[in-house]
N, C-alpha and C positions, 0 to 999 in steps of 0.2 A: 312532555311532549318533545320528541326529538327534533334536531335542526332540520331534517328532511321534511318533517310534517309541518313545521312552521314556515317553510319556504326560505329560510336562511341557508346560505350555502355552507357546507361544512368547511372546517378549517383545512386548508389545502397543504400547509407546510408548518414546520416547527417555527417558533418565533425568532430564533437566532441560529448562528453557525452550528451545523450538526456535527462538526469534528469532535472526536473524543481525545482528550488530553490525559496525561498520566501524572500523578503526584506520587512518585515512588511506586507502590503497588496498587494505588487507588485510582480508578478512572473517573473523570468527570466531564460533563458537556461543556464545550466552549461557550456557546450562546451569545457571542458578540455580534454586533452589526445588524440587529433585528430591524432597525428603521430603514437602512439603506440596502440590505441584502449583500453587503460586502464586509467581511470580517477583517479588521486591520492586521490580523496575523495570518489568516488562511486565504484571504482573497474572496472572490465572488462565491456565494454558495447558493443563491436563488438561480435556478436554471431558466433562462429566457424561453418562451415557447419556440418550438422548432420552426425555423423558417425555410427548411430545405423541403423539397418536393418528396413526399413519402414514397413515390414510385421510383425514385432514383437512389443509388447508394450514397451513403453519407461520405462526404469529402474529408472528414476528420481534420478539420482546420483548427479546432481548439482543443488542446490536450491538457490532462491534469496528471501530474507525477506525484505519487505518494512515496515518501521516503521515511524509513524508520531505522534507527540504529539500535542494535542489540548488543548488550554487554554480556559476554559470556564469562561466568565466574568459575573458579576452581571446583566448587561443589556447593550444595545447598548450605553447608555449615561454614564454608570458607568464602568470604565475599571478595577475595582477591580476583581482579579482572585479568583473565588469560587471553582474551581475544575480543575483537569487535567485528560485528557483521552488519553491513548495511543492506536493507531490504527495499527494493524498488519495484513499484507497479505503476502502469500507465493505463489511462482510460480516456476515451473521447467524451468531452463535456456535452457535445451536441446529441449524440445517440446513446451514450453510456457504454459503448462496446469496450471490452477489455482487450488489451494487446498482449500478445505472447512474445516471449523472448526467444530468439533463434540463435543458433551458432554456439550455444553453451550446453554442456551436459547437464542432465538432471541430477540433483543431490545437494549436498552441502559439504564443501571442501575447504580446508584451512588455507590452501595455497593458491586458489584461483576461483573466479566466479562460477557459479552454477545456478540453475533455476530450479523452481519447484516442479514436482511431477506433472502438474497441469500447465506448466510453462508461463503462468501468470505473474510470478514473483522472482526477481533476480536476487540471489543472495551473493554478496560480494565481500570478501574479507578486507578489512581496512586496518591501519595501525597509525598511531600518532607519529608525526615526523621525528620526534625525539626517540622513538623506540628502536631497538635493534632490528635488523632485517629479518630475523627469525621469530619475531614476536607473533604469537598465535599459531605458529606451526605445529605445536605439540598437542593440539586438540584433535580428537578423532573426527573423521569425516566419512561420507558415504557417497557412492555414485550409483546411479540407476542406468543399467545398459539395456537398450532395446535391441531385439534381434528380430529379423524378418521371419515370419511364419511361427513365432513363438517357440522355436527350437532351443536346444541347450547347447 
């Protein structure tokens, strides 16, 4: 007999933090903080019930920033790191709306920030403080240009 037929409420959420962590190439679930709903590494993961009026727009007072650093290597066979890219995305914790990056071109460039084609992820090149100023500039990049009316 299923939970619905017994009258028991179905499980509403995962028991612990839903963040995915990486051990080299292997992903695994964090699962910390099941008792309190707050992971010591990632913070609060249980969403409180919305207290906002659903007939009014969300004020976006509680934001979440996801940051991920990518190590770009010379090739699949050569593990030498030739550049680092930080990827940033933001969403509202109340309504879950994602935010778009404005004022940056779409693409992936070694010498300046750019956003994904859907504008949800900012890709920004970074370098260690001890690295030469031209570190990472030798990698290829691309930019997407938008033109009014779809002309060439």
